[in-house]
SERO-4910 file (N, C-alpha, C, O; in steps of 0.05 Angstrom, whole numbers):
BEGIN
 pado doro    nc1    nc2    nc3   cac1   cac2   cac3    cc1    cc2    cc3    oc1    oc2    oc3
  Met    A   1513    478   -405   1499    475   -380   1469    471   -386   1458    484   -403
  Gln    A   1457    453   -371   1429    448   -376   1411    471   -366   1416    482   -345
  Asp    A   1391    478   -382   1373    500   -375   1350    489   -358   1332    476   -368
  Lys    A   1351    493   -332   1331    483   -314   1304    495   -319   1283    482   -315
  Arg    A   1304    520   -327   1278    533   -333   1264    519   -356   1240    515   -355
  Ser    A   1279    512   -377   1268    497   -400   1257    471   -391   1235    462   -400
  Asp    A   1272    456   -374   1262    431   -363   1236    434   -348   1218    418   -352
  Arg    A   1235    454   -332   1211    458   -316   1187    465   -333   1165    454   -330
  Arg    A   1191    482   -353   1169    489   -371   1160    465   -387   1137    462   -393
  Gly    A   1180    448   -394   1173    424   -409   1155    405   -393   1137    394   -403
  Leu    A   1162    403   -367   1145    386   -350   1117    397   -348   1097    382   -348
  Leu    A   1114    424   -345   1088    436   -343   1072    431   -369   1048    426   -368
  Arg    A   1086    434   -392   1072    430   -417   1064    401   -420   1042    395   -431
  Ala    A   1080    382   -411   1074    354   -412   1049    348   -396   1032    332   -404
  Ala    A   1048    360   -372   1024    356   -355    999    366   -369    978    354   -367
  Ala    A   1002    388   -382    979    400   -396    970    382   -419    946    378   -423
  Val    A    989    371   -434    982    353   -457    968    328   -446    948    319   -457
  Thr    A    979    316   -424    967    292   -413    939    297   -404    922    279   -408
  Ala    A    933    320   -393    906    326   -383    888    337   -405    864    341   -401
  Gly    A    898    341   -429    882    353   -450    874    381   -444    853    390   -453
  Ala    A    890    395   -429    883    423   -421    886    442   -444    902    438   -462
  Val    A    869    463   -443    870    484   -463    882    509   -449    872    517   -428
  Ala    A    902    521   -461    915    544   -450    898    569   -456    903    582   -476
  Ala    A    879    574   -439    861    597   -442    859    611   -416    866    599   -395
  Ala    A    849    636   -416    847    651   -391    828    636   -372    807    626   -380
  Pro    A    836    634   -346    820    618   -327    794    631   -319    793    655   -316
  Ala    A    774    615   -317    748    624   -306    750    623   -275    761    604   -264
  Leu    A    740    644   -262    742    645   -233    729    621   -220    705    615   -225
  Gly    A    744    606   -205    734    582   -191    731    558   -208    717    539   -200
  Gly    A    743    557   -232    736    535   -249    758    522   -266    753    513   -288
  Ile    A    783    520   -256    803    506   -271    816    485   -254    817    487   -230
  Thr    A    826    464   -267    839    442   -252    868    448   -248    879    466   -261
  Pro    A    882    433   -230    911    438   -227    926    434   -253    945    449   -258
  Ala    A    919    414   -269    933    409   -294    929    433   -313    948    441   -327
  Gln    A    905    444   -314    900    467   -331    916    491   -321    926    507   -337
  Ala    A    917    494   -294    933    516   -283    963    513   -291    976    533   -298
  Ala    A    973    488   -290   1001    484   -298   1005    491   -327   1025    502   -335
  Ala    A    985    484   -344    987    490   -372    987    520   -377   1003    530   -393
  Leu    A    970    534   -363    969    563   -365    995    576   -356   1005    595   -368
  Ala    A   1006    565   -334   1031    576   -324   1054    571   -344   1071    589   -347
  Ser    A   1054    548   -357   1075    542   -376   1075    561   -400   1097    565   -412
  Thr    A   1052    571   -407   1051    589   -430   1054    619   -422   1055    636   -439
  Gly    A   1054    624   -396   1056    651   -386   1029    664   -384   1027    688   -379
  Ala    A   1007    649   -388    980    660   -386    973    669   -358    959    688   -354
  Ile    A    984    654   -338    982    663   -311   1010    660   -298   1025    642   -307
  Pro    A   1017    676   -278   1043    673   -265   1043    648   -247   1022    639   -238
  Trp    A   1067    638   -242   1069    617   -222   1091    622   -203   1111    636   -209
  Val    A   1087    610   -179   1106    614   -157   1119    587   -151   1105    567   -149
  Gly    A   1145    586   -149   1160    562   -143   1185    567   -128   1192    590   -122
  Pro    A   1200    546   -120   1224    549   -105   1246    564   -121   1245    566   -145
  Ala    A   1265    574   -106   1288    588   -119   1302    568   -138   1306    545   -132
  Gly    A   1308    578   -162   1321    562   -182   1303    546   -199   1312    531   -217
  Ser    A   1277    548   -195   1257    531   -210   1250    544   -236   1238    531   -253
  Gly    A   1257    569   -240   1249    583   -264   1221    594   -262   1209    603   -282
  Ala    A   1209    594   -238   1182    605   -234   1182    635   -241   1202    649   -239
  Thr    A   1158    644   -249   1155    672   -254   1162    689   -230   1174    710   -232
  Tyr    A   1154    678   -206   1161    691   -181   1173    669   -163   1159    651   -155
  Glu    A   1199    672   -157   1212    652   -141   1211    659   -112   1212    682   -104
  Ile    A   1210    638    -95   1208    641    -66   1235    645    -53   1254    631    -59
  Asp    A   1236    665    -36   1259    670    -19   1252    659      8   1236    672     22
  Pro    A   1263    636     17   1256    625     43   1259    644     66   1246    641     87
  Ala    A   1278    663     63   1283    681     85   1259    699     91   1256    708    114
  Val    A   1243    705     71   1220    723     75   1193    708     73   1173    719     82
  Gly    A   1193    684     62   1169    668     61   1156    668     34   1159    687     19
  Ala    A   1142    647     28   1129    644      2   1107    665     -3   1101    671    -26
  Gln    A   1095    675     19   1074    695     15   1083    719      1   1068    733    -13
  Ala    A   1109    726      4   1119    750    -10   1118    747    -40   1110    765    -54
  Ala    A   1126    723    -50   1125    719    -79   1096    717    -89   1090    728   -110
  Ile    A   1079    704    -73   1051    702    -81   1037    729    -81   1023    736   -101
  Asn    A   1041    745    -61   1029    771    -60   1040    790    -81   1025    807    -92
  Thr    A   1065    788    -87   1076    804   -109   1063    797   -135   1056    815   -151
  Ala    A   1059    772   -140   1045    763   -165   1017    775   -165   1008    785   -186
  Leu    A   1003    773   -143    975    782   -143    972    812   -143    951    822   -151
  Thr    A    992    827   -135    989    856   -135    997    868   -161    994    892   -166
  Asp    A   1008    852   -180   1012    861   -207    984    866   -219    968    848   -220
  Ser    A    979    891   -228    953    898   -237    942    881   -260    918    881   -265
  Ser    A    960    868   -274    951    852   -297    944    823   -289    934    808   -306
  Gln    A    948    816   -264    944    788   -255    918    785   -241    910    802   -224
  Arg    A    905    763   -247    880    755   -232    883    729   -218    868    722   -200
  Ala    A    903    713   -226    907    686   -214    937    680   -211    953    690   -227
  Val    A    944    664   -191    971    655   -188    970    625   -182    954    616   -166
  Tyr    A    988    610   -195    991    582   -191   1015    577   -173   1037    587   -179
  Val    A   1012    561   -152   1034    555   -133   1042    526   -138   1026    508   -136
  Ala    A   1068    522   -144   1078    496   -152   1076    476   -129   1074    484   -106
  Pro    A   1077    450   -135   1077    430   -115   1100    433    -95   1121    444   -102
  Gly    A   1095    424    -71   1116    426    -50   1104    439    -25   1082    450    -25
  Thr    A   1119    438     -3   1112    451     22   1128    477     24   1153    477     25
  His    A   1114    499     24   1126    526     24   1120    540     50   1096    544     56
  Thr    A   1140    549     64   1135    563     89   1126    592     84   1135    605     65
  Val    A   1108    601    101   1098    629     99   1102    643    126   1099    630    147
  Lys    A   1107    669    126   1112    684    150   1091    705    155   1092    719    175
  Ala    A   1072    708    136   1051    727    138   1029    718    119   1033    700    104
  Pro    A   1005    731    120    983    721    104    987    725     74   1000    744     65
  Val    A    974    707     58    969    712     30    944    730     29    924    724     42
  Val    A    945    751     13    923    770     11    910    769    -16    924    774    -37
  Leu    A    884    763    -17    869    762    -42    850    785    -44    835    790    -25
  Tyr    A    852    799    -66    833    822    -71    811    813    -90    809    789    -97
  Asp    A    795    831    -99    772    825   -115    778    809   -140    796    817   -155
  Lys    A    763    788   -144    765    771   -168    794    762   -173    804    763   -196
  Gln    A    807    752   -152    833    739   -155    831    710   -146    814    703   -130
  Ala    A    849    694   -157    849    665   -151    876    655   -141    897    662   -153
  Leu    A    876    640   -120    900    626   -110    897    596   -117    878    584   -107
  Ile    A    914    585   -133    911    558   -144    936    542   -137    958    550   -143
  Gly    A    932    518   -125    953    500   -120    951    475   -139    934    474   -156
  Ala    A    969    456   -135    969    432   -151    952    410   -139    950    388   -150
  Gly    A    940    415   -116    924    396   -101    926    401    -72    947    411    -63
  Pro    A    905    395    -56    905    403    -28    926    389    -10    932    399     11
  Leu    A    937    367    -19    959    354     -4    985    354    -21   1005    341    -13
  Val    A    985    369    -43   1008    370    -61   1022    397    -58   1046    398    -55
  Thr    A   1006    418    -58   1016    445    -53   1008    453    -24    984    455    -19
  Met    A   1027    457     -6   1021    464     21   1035    490     28   1058    494     23
  Leu    A   1020    508     41   1031    532     53   1031    527     83   1010    523     95
  Arg    A   1055    528     95   1058    521    124   1068    545    139   1089    557    131
  Ala    A   1055    552    161   1064    575    177   1091    569    189   1097    547    198
  Asp    A   1108    590    189   1135    588    200   1135    602    227   1118    619    232
  Ser    A   1155    596    243   1157    610    269   1160    640    265   1173    649    246
  Gly    A   1147    655    282   1147    684    279   1126    694    259   1127    717    252
  Phe    A   1108    677    251   1087    685    233   1072    709    244   1065    710    268
  Ser    A   1068    729    227   1054    754    235   1027    756    221   1027    760    197
  Gly    A   1005    753    236    979    755    224    960    735    237    969    717    252
  Ser    A    934    737    231    914    720    244    905    697    226    890    680    236
  Ala    A    913    696    201    904    675    183    924    671    160    939    690    154
  Leu    A    924    647    149    943    642    127    934    655    101    950    664     85
  Val    A    907    657     97    896    670     73    875    690     82    857    682     97
  Val    A    876    715     74    857    735     82    846    750     58    857    749     36
  Asp    A    824    764     63    810    780     43    821    809     44    818    823     64
  Gly    A    834    817     22    845    844     21    824    865     17    829    889     19
  Ser    A    799    857     11    777    876      6    763    885     31    743    900     29
  Thr    A    772    875     54    758    881     79    754    911     83    732    920     90
  Ser    A    774    927     78    773    955     84    763    972     61    748    991     65
  Asp    A    772    965     36    764    982     14    737    974      1    727    989    -15
  Val    A    727    951     10    700    941      2    694    945    -28    671    951    -35
  Thr    A    714    941    -45    708    942    -74    694    917    -82    676    918   -100
  Gly    A    701    895    -70    688    869    -78    705    847    -66    727    851    -56
  Ser    A    695    822    -68    710    800    -56    705    773    -69    703    753    -55
  Arg    A    701    772    -94    695    747   -108    721    731   -113    728    726   -136
  Gln    A    735    724    -91    760    709    -94    754    679    -97    733    669    -92
  Cys    A    776    666   -106    775    637   -108    801    626    -95    823    635   -101
  Val    A    797    606    -78    820    591    -67    815    561    -74    794    551    -66
  Thr    A    833    549    -87    828    521    -96    853    504    -97    875    514   -103
  Asp    A    850    479    -91    870    458    -94    896    465    -79    918    465    -90
  Ile    A    893    472    -53    916    480    -37    913    471     -8    890    469      2
  Gly    A    935    466      6    934    459     34    945    482     51    963    496     42
  Leu    A    933    485     74    941    507     92    947    495    120    928    486    133
  Asp    A    971    495    128    980    483    153    988    506    172   1009    519    168
  Ala    A    971    511    192    977    533    211    998    525    231   1008    543    246
  Ala    A   1005    500    233   1027    491    251   1023    499    280   1042    502    294
  Asn    A    998    502    288    991    510    315   1003    538    322   1009    544    346
  Leu    A   1006    554    302   1018    581    305    998    603    298   1002    626    306
  Val    A    978    596    282    960    617    270    931    610    276    924    587    277
  Ala    A    915    631    280    887    627    287    870    613    266    856    593    272
  Asn    A    872    622    241    854    612    220    870    604    195    892    614    189
  Gly    A    859    584    180    870    578    154    861    599    134    878    612    121
  Ile    A    834    604    132    823    625    116    806    642    133    790    632    149
  Asn    A    809    668    130    791    688    144    783    709    124    798    727    117
  Phe    A    759    706    114    747    725     95    725    741    108    706    729    119
  Gln    A    727    768    108    707    785    120    699    807    101    716    816     85
  Met    A    674    815    103    664    838     87    652    857    107    633    851    121
  Asn    A    663    882    108    654    901    128    640    926    116    638    946    129
  Gly    A    632    924     91    617    945     78    606    936     51    615    915     41
  Ala    A    587    950     41    575    942     15    595    943     -7    609    963    -10
  Pro    A    596    923    -25    615    924    -47    607    946    -67    583    950    -72
  Thr    A    627    959    -78    621    981    -96    621    973   -125    610    987   -142
  Tyr    A    632    949   -131    633    940   -159    607    925   -167    600    925   -190
  Tyr    A    594    913   -148    570    897   -153    556    893   -126    567    900   -105
  Gly    A    533    881   -126    519    876   -101    495    858   -106    486    855   -128
  Pro    A    485    847    -84    494    851    -56    512    828    -47    520    828    -23
  Asp    A    519    809    -64    532    784    -55    562    783    -62    568    780    -85
  Pro    A    580    784    -42    608    782    -47    617    755    -59    633    754    -78
  Ala    A    606    732    -49    608    706    -63    636    696    -67    644    693    -91
  Pro    A    652    690    -47    678    676    -51    674    646    -57    654    635    -48
  Trp    A    693    634    -71    693    606    -77    717    593    -62    739    603    -65
  Val    A    712    572    -46    734    557    -33    729    528    -40    710    516    -32
  Thr    A    748    517    -56    744    490    -67    769    473    -64    791    481    -70
  Arg    A    765    448    -53    787    429    -50    810    442    -34    833    442    -43
  Val    A    803    453    -11    823    465      7    826    448     32    805    441     44
  Phe    A    850    442     40    856    427     65    867    446     85    887    460     80
  Val    A    856    447    109    865    464    131    871    447    155    855    430    163
  Thr    A    894    451    168    901    436    191    916    452    212    929    472    205
  Arg    A    913    444    237    928    455    260    925    485    264    945    498    269
  Thr    A    901    495    263    896    523    270    891    525    300    881    506    312
  Thr    A    898    548    312    893    552    340    864    560    344    853    557    366
  Gly    A    851    571    323    823    579    324    808    564    303    813    541    298
  Asp    A    788    578    290    772    566    270    788    560    244    805    575    236
  Gly    A    782    537    232    796    530    208    790    549    185    808    561    174
  Ile    A    764    552    179    755    570    158    734    588    170    714    579    181
  Tyr    A    738    614    169    720    634    180    710    652    157    726    664    143
  Leu    A    683    654    155    671    673    135    652    690    150    633    680    162
  Gly    A    655    717    149    638    735    163    642    764    156    648    770    133
  Gly    A    640    781    175    643    810    171    618    825    180    597    814    185
  Thr    A    622    852    183    600    868    194    580    877    172    558    887    179
  Tyr    A    587    874    147    568    880    125    545    860    128    549    837    135
  Ser    A    520    869    122    497    852    125    500    826    108    501    827     84
  Gly    A    502    804    122    506    779    109    535    771    105    541    749     96
  Gly    A    554    789    112    582    782    110    590    774     82    584    788     62
  Gln    A    604    752     80    612    741     54    588    725     41    589    701     40
  Arg    A    568    740     33    543    728     24    547    711     -1    563    716    -18
  Glu    A    530    690     -2    530    671    -24    557    658    -29    564    652    -51
  Phe    A    571    653     -7    596    638     -9    591    609    -18    569    599    -15
  Lys    A    612    597    -28    611    569    -36    635    554    -26    658    560    -32
  Leu    A    630    534     -8    651    516      2    645    488     -9    624    477     -3
  Thr    A    664    477    -24    660    451    -35    685    434    -32    707    443    -37
  Asp    A    681    409    -24    702    388    -22    726    398     -6    749    393    -13
  Cys    A    721    411     17    742    419     35    744    401     59    726    386     65
  Arg    A    767    401     72    771    386     96    787    403    116    806    416    109
  Val    A    777    402    141    791    416    163    796    395    185    778    380    192
  Glu    A    820    394    195    826    376    217    843    389    238    859    407    233
  Asp    A    839    380    263    855    388    286    856    418    290    877    430    295
  Ser    A    833    431    288    831    460    293    825    464    323    813    447    336
  Gly    A    834    487    333    829    493    361    801    505    365    792    507    388
  Gly    A    788    513    344    761    524    345    743    508    327    747    484    324
  Trp    A    723    521    315    705    507    296    721    500    271    740    515    263
  Ala    A    714    478    259    725    472    232    716    494    213    733    505    198
  Tyr    A    690    499    212    678    518    194    660    537    210    639    529    220
  Asn    A    669    562    213    653    582    227    640    600    206    654    617    194
  Leu    A    614    596    201    601    609    179    582    630    189    558    624    195
  Gln    A    592    654    192    576    677    201    563    692    177    547    710    182
  Ser    A    570    684    153    559    696    130    533    682    122    527    660    131
  Ser    A    516    696    105    490    685     99    489    675     70    507    680     54
  Asp    A    467    661     63    461    652     36    483    636     23    488    638     -1
  Gly    A    497    620     40    519    604     29    512    576     23    490    566     29
  Phe    A    531    562     10    528    534      1    552    518     10    575    526      5
  Val    A    547    495     23    569    478     33    564    450     23    542    439     27
  Ser    A    583    438      9    579    412     -4    603    394     -2    625    403     -8
  Gly    A    599    369      7    621    350      7    645    356     24    667    348     18
  Cys    A    640    371     46    662    378     64    664    359     88    645    345     94
  Ser    A    686    359    102    690    342    125    707    356    146    722    375    140
  Ser    A    704    347    171    722    356    192    728    333    211    711    316    215
  Gln    A    751    334    223    760    313    241    776    326    264    794    343    259
  Gly    A    770    318    289    787    326    311    788    355    317    808    365    327
  Cys    A    766    370    311    766    399    316    753    404    344    730    399    348
  Ser    A    769    414    362    761    416    390    738    436    394    724    434    414
  Gly    A    735    455    376    714    475    379    688    468    366    668    482    369
  Gly    A    687    445    351    662    437    338    667    434    308    687    442    297
  Gly    A    646    423    294    648    419    266    639    443    250    656    458    240
  Tyr    A    613    447    246    602    468    230    584    486    247    564    478    257
  Leu    A    592    511    249    575    531    262    560    546    240    572    563    226
  Ile    A    535    540    237    519    552    216    504    575    228    482    572    239
  Ser    A    516    598    227    507    622    241    497    644    224    486    664    233
  Gly    A    501    642    197    490    661    179    463    651    168    460    626    166
  Gly    A    445    668    161    419    660    153    418    646    126    435    652    108
  Asn    A    400    627    123    394    615     97    417    601     84    422    603     60
  Ile    A    432    585    100    455    570     90    445    542     83    428    530     97
  Lys    A    455    531     61    449    504     52    473    486     55    495    493     46
  Val    A    470    463     68    492    444     73    483    417     64    462    408     72
  Trp    A    499    403     48    492    376     41    517    358     37    538    367     30
  Gly    A    513    332     43    534    313     39    560    318     54    581    313     43
  Ser    A    558    329     78    582    336     93    582    321    120    562    310    129
  Lys    A    605    319    133    609    302    156    628    315    176    646    330    169
  Ala    A    624    309    202    643    317    223    645    294    243    625    281    249
  Tyr    A    669    289    253    673    269    273    696    277    291    714    292    283
  Gly    A    696    266    316    717    272    334    718    300    345    740    311    351
  Thr    A    695    314    347    694    341    356    694    342    387    686    323    400
  Gly    A    701    365    398    698    371    426    721    360    443    738    345    433
  Thr    A    720    367    469    739    357    488    724    349    514    701    356    517
  Ala    A    738    335    531    725    327    556    715    351    572    694    350    585
  Met    A    730    373    572    723    396    587    703    414    572    689    430    585
  Ala    A    701    411    546    684    429    530    672    413    507    682    414    485
  Pro    A    650    398    513    637    383    491    626    401    469    616    423    475
  Lys    A    629    393    444    621    410    422    607    392    401    614    369    397
  Pro    A    587    403    387    572    387    368    586    386    341    604    401    335
  Ala    A    576    367    325    585    365    297    573    388    281    587    401    265
  Phe    A    547    393    284    533    414    270    517    431    290    503    419    307
  Arg    A    519    457    288    502    475    305    488    495    286    501    511    273
  Leu    A    462    494    286    446    512    270    435    534    288    417    529    304
  Glu    A    447    557    286    439    579    304    429    604    289    428    625    301
  Ser    A    423    600    263    411    622    248    388    611    231    390    588    222
  Ala    A    367    627    227    343    617    215    347    609    186    365    617    172
  Arg    A    329    591    177    325    583    149    349    566    139    354    566    115
  Ala    A    362    552    157    383    534    148    371    509    137    350    500    147
  Thr    A    383    497    117    374    472    105    398    453    105    419    459     93
  Val    A    396    430    119    418    411    121    408    384    112    388    374    123
  Val    A    420    373     92    410    348     79    433    328     76    455    335     67
  Gly    A    428    303     83    446    281     79    473    284     92    493    276     81
  Cys    A    474    296    116    499    300    130    501    280    153    481    268    162
  Glu    A    526    277    164    530    257    185    548    269    207    568    282    202
  Ala    A    540    263    231    556    268    255    563    241    267    546    224    272
  Gln    A    589    237    273    598    211    283    619    214    304    637    230    302
  Asp    A    615    199    326    636    197    347    645    224    357    669    230    355
  Thr    A    626    240    366    633    266    376    631    268    406    615    254    419
  Ile    A    647    285    419    643    291    447    625    316    447    634    339    447
  Gly    A    599    311    446    579    331    443    557    321    425    560    300    413
  Asn    A    535    336    423    513    328    407    520    325    377    540    337    368
  Gly    A    504    309    363    508    307    335    500    332    321    516    345    307
  Phe    A    474    340    324    463    364    312    449    380    334    431    371    347
  Glu    A    458    405    337    444    424    355    429    444    339    441    458    323
  Ile    A    403    445    342    386    462    326    372    482    345    354    474    360
  Val    A    381    507    344    371    527    363    358    551    348    351    571    361
  Ala    A    356    549    322    344    571    306    319    562    292    316    538    286
  Ala    A    300    580    288    274    573    277    275    570    247    293    579    233
  Asn    A    254    557    237    249    555    208    272    541    193    280    549    172
  Cys    A    281    519    205    302    503    193    292    476    183    271    467    193
  Thr    A    305    465    164    299    438    154    323    421    155    344    428    145
  Val    A    321    398    168    342    378    170    331    352    160    313    341    172
  Ser    A    342    341    139    330    318    126    351    297    118    373    304    108
  Gly    A    345    272    124    362    250    116    390    251    129    409    242    117
  Cys    A    391    261    154    417    263    168    420    241    188    400    230    198
  Thr    A    445    234    194    451    212    212    468    222    235    489    235    231
  Ala    A    460    215    260    476    219    283    485    192    294    468    176    302
  Asp    A    510    186    293    521    160    299    539    162    324    561    173    322
  Ser    A    529    153    347    545    150    371    557    177    379    581    180    383
  Thr    A    539    197    383    547    224    389    540    231    418    518    224    427
  Gly    A    558    244    433    552    253    459    574    247    479    594    234    474
  Val    A    570    258    503    589    255    525    585    229    540    604    216    549
  Gly    A    559    220    541    553    195    556    555    198    586    551    220    596
  Ser    A    560    177    599    566    175    628    543    178    647    538    159    662
  Ser    A    527    200    648    507    203    668    484    222    659    487    235    638
  Ala    A    462    222    674    439    238    667    446    268    665    433    283    650
  Ser    A    466    276    680    474    305    679    485    312    652    488    336    646
  Asn    A    492    292    635    503    297    609    482    295    587    489    297    563
  Asp    A    457    290    593    437    285    573    436    307    552    433    301    528
  Ala    A    437    332    560    435    355    541    459    357    523    458    373    504
  Gln    A    480    342    528    503    341    511    509    314    500    531    308    491
  Ser    A    489    296    501    493    268    493    470    259    476    460    236    479
  Ala    A    461    276    457    439    269    440    447    267    411    467    280    402
  Gly    A    432    251    396    436    252    367    428    279    356    443    292    341
  Phe    A    404    288    364    393    314    356    383    329    381    366    319    396
  Tyr    A    394    353    385    386    370    407    369    393    394    378    406    376
  Val    A    345    397    405    327    416    393    318    436    414    307    429    434
  Ala    A    322    462    408    313    483    426    303    506    408    314    528    409
  Thr    A    282    501    393    272    520    373    244    514    366    231    497    378
  Ser    A    233    528    346    206    524    336    207    523    305    227    532    293
  Ala    A    185    514    294    183    513    264    206    498    252    219    508    234
  Leu    A    209    473    261    230    456    251    219    431    238    200    418    248
  Ser    A    230    424    215    224    399    202    249    382    203    270    389    193
  Leu    A    247    359    217    271    342    222    264    313    215    244    302    224
  Glu    A    281    300    199    278    272    192    306    260    190    323    271    176
  Gly    A    309    237    203    336    224    201    337    200    219    317    188    227
  Ser    A    362    192    226    367    169    243    388    177    264    406    193    259
  Ala    A    385    164    288    404    169    310    408    143    325    388    131    334
  Phe    A    432    135    328    437    109    341    464    109    354    482    123    347
  Gln    A    466     91    375    491     86    388    500     58    381    487     38    389
  Arg    A    521     56    365    530     29    357    548     17    378    560     31    394
  Ser    A    550     -9    378    567    -23    396    596    -15    392    607    -17    370
  Gly    A    609     -5    413    636      5    411    639     32    399    661     42    396
  Gly    A    616     45    392    616     71    380    618     93    401    616     88    425
  Gly    A    622    117    391    626    140    408    655    148    408    672    132    401
  Ala    A    660    172    417    688    182    416    704    172    440    717    187    454
  Ser    A    702    145    444    717    133    466    747    135    462    762    133    481
  Trp    A    755    139    437    784    143    430    793    170    439    817    176    439
  Leu    A    773    188    446    780    214    457    772    217    487    786    230    502
  Leu    A    750    204    494    740    206    521    727    180    529    708    171    515
  Ser    A    736    168    550    724    142    559    695    145    566    687    164    580
  Gly    A    678    127    555    650    128    561    633    146    544    609    148    548
  Ala    A    646    160    525    631    179    508    612    164    491    617    142    482
  Gly    A    589    177    486    569    164    468    541    177    472    538    195    489
  Met    A    522    167    457    495    178    457    477    166    479    477    141    483
  Arg    A    463    183    494    444    174    514    415    175    504    398    160    514
  Cys    A    410    193    485    383    194    474    384    203    445    402    217    436
  Ala    A    365    193    430    364    200    401    356    229    398    367    243    380
  Leu    A    337    239    414    327    266    411    324    279    439    313    267    457
  Tyr    A    336    303    441    333    318    466    317    343    460    324    359    442
  Leu    A    294    347    474    277    370    470    280    389    493    273    382    516
  Ala    A    290    413    488    291    433    509    263    444    514    245    439    498
  Ser    A    259    458    536    233    467    544    220    486    525    196    489    524
  Ser    A    237    500    509    226    520    490    218    508    463    208    522    446
  Ala    A    222    482    459    218    470    433    188    464    428    176    450    444
  Asp    A    177    474    406    150    469    398    146    475    369    165    486    356
  Tyr    A    123    469    358    118    472    330    139    456    314    152    466    296
  Leu    A    141    430    321    161    413    309    148    390    293    127    380    301
  Ser    A    160    383    271    153    359    257    179    342    256    198    348    242
  Val    A    179    320    272    203    304    276    197    275    271    178    264    282
  Arg    A    214    262    254    212    234    249    240    222    250    256    226    232
  Leu    A    246    207    272    272    195    275    269    165    278    248    155    287
  Val    A    290    150    271    290    121    274    317    113    285    337    125    279
  Thr    A    316     92    301    341     80    312    336     50    314    314     41    317
  Gly    A    358     35    314    355      6    315    348     -5    342    348     10    362
  Ala    A    341    -31    343    334    -44    368    358    -50    386    355    -50    410
  Gly    A    381    -55    374    404    -62    389    421    -39    398    444    -36    390
  Arg    A    409    -22    414    423      3    422    442     -3    445    434    -14    466
  Ala    A    468      3    441    488     -3    460    491     19    481    481     41    477
  Ala    A    504     12    503    510     33    524    528     54    511    545     49    494
  Pro    A    524     79    520    508     89    543    479     97    537    467    112    552
  Phe    A    467     87    515    441     95    506    420     89    528    420     67    539
  Gln    A    402    109    534    382    106    555    353    107    544    337     91    553
  Arg    A    347    125    526    319    129    517    318    142    490    338    153    481
  Leu    A    295    140    477    292    152    451    290    182    453    303    196    437
  Ile    A    273    192    471    268    221    473    272    230    502    262    217    521
  Ser    A    286    252    505    288    266    531    274    292    528    278    307    509
  Gly    A    257    299    548    242    324    546    213    319    539    204    296    535
  Thr    A    198    340    538    169    339    534    162    350    506    171    371    498
  Val    A    145    335    492    136    343    465    116    365    468     97    363    483
  Gly    A    120    388    454    102    410    455     75    404    444     71    385    428
  Val    A     55    419    452     27    414    445     22    419    415      2    410    404
  His    A     40    434    402     36    441    374     55    425    357     61    433    334
  Ser    A     65    402    367     85    387    353     76    358    346     59    347    360
  Ser    A     88    347    325     85    319    319    113    307    319    129    312    301
  Val    A    118    290    338    145    279    343    143    249    346    127    238    361
  Ser    A    160    234    331    162    206    335    191    197    332    206    207    316
  Ala    A    198    177    349    224    165    348    220    135    349    212    125    370
  Ile    A    226    121    328    220     92    326    245     77    332    266     81    321
  Gly    A    242     58    350    265     41    357    259     22    380    276      7    388
***
């Protein structure tokens, strides 16, 4: 009889050889799927796979893949678990404790999908919430499908000072795909000062969430190369202090009944560079916190459109704050706007200044061929302590 376990291990070793991987202990947040496969093949880290696959921990579909994953992670000798390619149903959250890693074969290759009767508020949660020992987890190269049954894809919270180190819990979330959540796609927060401080989100994508794609209540974080599409609650809620965001994009946010922006900066000292808001039902960038810097960003055909009553929700950049440095472009292209979501949606003004906005340095540009429903470059009054220009 053919040994299926030997065949499976052979395939893993072949993948490792092809990638030139070295079978060594994984660094937190820093191995590729091929390296993870190589490590799994040698037994350096456990792996989870379907029944009969020869995996270190095999999945029982009756109880869900999370049982095998959590069993692997609760073994005191384990710090990382590799989940084999395929779509695996889960019936409860995967729980990550301090300095543990959940690794898939790729964000559209390894998928964890919520099953009917799922019990819990998120597909992946932080087990350190209550014992506050620490929370430097890593989630990488995996897809999370909430199937419109679960509130969050990832929900990491810190509710007390870590006892192993401080002050920054610092989780890593890299190349993670989240879809069909009833609430926020990825939520980082907690009652500890700064929540999941110094978090790192890189190369992630959230689509079709019922809330924000990224709800960032934690401080001192870094967001790079992320995207969101079709999230009815908005794109990026930057609500923790001193967050840095660059090279990220959101489009198709909001609904006819509840317009939502691509980016909302509502905590001080945020820095947003080289990001884009496109075709949103709602403003491109809403900036309501002081001491922020927004540079080299583009608002393309953002807003509700239709009438003057919608001006405050139909701007490239909406500003209701002070001490802001803003530079970028805002335009309504022909045929642009979230008309595929709402008829007549689009930008009415490049810049909307609320009555409280002052101490601003703003430089915006837009083209001469501004299509409907565009009405004017600036709505509102420039404060006496501000320097504001919109060229177009």
